[in-house]
C-alpha atoms as one frame of an Amber mdcrd trajectory, in Angstrom:
protein
  39.622  -0.023  23.498  37.651  -1.791  20.801  37.969  -2.618  17.158  35.788
  -4.196  14.507  36.081  -7.980  14.454  37.505  -7.968  10.925  40.433  -5.870
  12.169  40.980  -7.768  15.424  40.402 -11.435  14.523  44.008 -11.982  13.431
  45.053 -11.240  17.054  43.015 -14.173  18.403  45.146 -17.096  19.605  43.823
 -20.415  20.932  44.913 -21.490  24.403  46.723 -24.763  24.901  44.924 -27.386
  27.010  47.231 -26.810  29.991  46.149 -23.154  30.103  42.410 -23.894  30.314
  40.886 -24.229  33.773  37.375 -25.596  34.229  35.620 -24.147  37.267  32.415
 -25.160  38.959  29.388 -22.983  38.421  28.494 -21.100  41.618  25.384 -22.273
  43.402  22.246 -20.487  42.289  20.013 -18.501  44.616  17.701 -21.460  45.308
  20.633 -23.689  46.279  21.985 -20.936  48.529  18.597 -20.561  50.235  18.376
 -24.319  50.773  21.895 -24.405  52.201  21.125 -21.544  54.597  17.994 -23.362
  55.823  20.004 -26.549  56.329  22.564 -24.567  58.341  19.614 -23.536  60.537
  18.984 -27.186  61.420  16.316 -28.022  58.826  16.432 -31.193  56.753  14.543
 -32.400  53.689  14.265 -28.801  52.505  12.207 -28.568  49.334   9.433 -26.922
  47.335  11.317 -23.624  47.520   9.810 -20.604  45.825  10.788 -16.952  46.067
   7.826 -14.647  46.663   7.358 -11.114  45.358   8.921  -9.675  48.524  12.169
 -11.616  48.002  11.456 -14.204  50.711  12.234 -17.851  50.006   9.469 -20.161
  51.251   9.322 -23.932  51.314   8.785 -27.093  53.317  11.326 -28.774  55.567
  11.677 -31.089  58.537  12.885 -30.048  61.978  12.790 -32.155  65.125  10.924
 -34.852  63.194   8.079 -32.557  62.150   7.300 -31.137  58.720   7.162 -27.356
  58.844   6.825 -24.408  56.504  10.075 -22.489  56.502  11.148 -19.136  55.121
  14.374 -17.255  54.535  14.280 -13.478  54.303  16.649 -11.242  52.370  18.729
 -10.692  55.544  19.391 -14.433  55.931  16.960 -15.061  58.795  15.459 -18.567
  58.756  12.041 -18.900  60.387   9.560 -21.768  60.741   6.020 -20.612  60.018
């Protein structure tokens, strides 16, 4: 159901402060990729970029060594 604003605006009612709930913005895709890599045991994950095939690629540290790391669309984390 819809109506022109001029006809519907009188129905608008402001909410009282106790009815308003502020929620956190969900993590974006880059933050999710970083988190998944960290779950895989990588630290200092950074320089993340998504390639044209949908694979997240970046740099990270694992076992004290800097490595190139990737995360595919299925959630697989791989050091390259």
